[in-house]
N, C-alpha and C positions, 0 to 999 in steps of 0.2 A: 505494498500500500503507500501511497505518496500522497500526504497533504500536503497542499496548499495553507498555509498562516497568513495572516495581517496582525502584526504586533499591535497594540497601543502605541507606540509611537511611529504605527504607520509603515515600517517596514513587512516586508513579503518575505518570506522562506518556505522553501519547502523540503520534506522532511531528506529528502536521499540528498540533500545540499550539506548538511551537519552529522549523514551517519546515522539515522534515526531509523530504527528497526520498527516494527507492526507492532514490537513492544513499548514504544513510547510514542504512538499515534493513536489515535481514536478520531472516530468521525459519527454524528449521529444525523441524520437526513427526514424531515418531513413532509409531506405535501398534500394538501388536499383544494377539492372545488365547492363552491359555496362559503355560506357566514360564517362556518365553521373555521375555516383558514385565515387565521389568526397568530400572531407571535405567541400569544399567553396558551391560546392551544396546544401549541407546536411543545412548548414545556412542560404542561401537564401531560401531554401524549409521553414524551421521553421520561417523565420523574415518573410514571406509573409501568413504567414500562422496566423490566429487572435488566435486559442489557445493553438498556440507554443507560439508565440511571447509574449501572457499574463505571461504566464508560467517564460521566459528567462528573461523579463524585471521584475518580480516582486520584489520589495524592500526587499520583507521581507525577502527573501533568502538570507543567508549569507555565504554561502559554493556552493563549483558548481564540481562537475570534469567531466568531458570530453574522450572519446574516440572513433576511429575509426577503423576499422578492416577490409580488404579486404582478399579475397579467387578467386584468379583469375579474373574473372570480375566480380564478387560481393564483395558489401561495405556495412557494416552497421555503422553505428554514432550512440552515446546516448551523453543524457546530464544530469546528476540527479542533483537535486539542495535539497539543505537545512538549515536549523536554526538549529545552535547546542543549 
């Protein structure tokens, strides 16, 4: 897996660029069609899914980046996690 993360300072890095492996990278993705597609719904869904929650609460990850994009009634949200 190769993740692209945008850090708080705006820098972009790819996991492979600093030797990260699947153990130091994580990703959660959510998509929805209709009024239920909100960033809050994505977070609620992730936190109620044991696998997604495990990624989000993994203390090995020291960096995170999130995005949410809407196109009409469609919404996609993603969260990428890594360790420098």
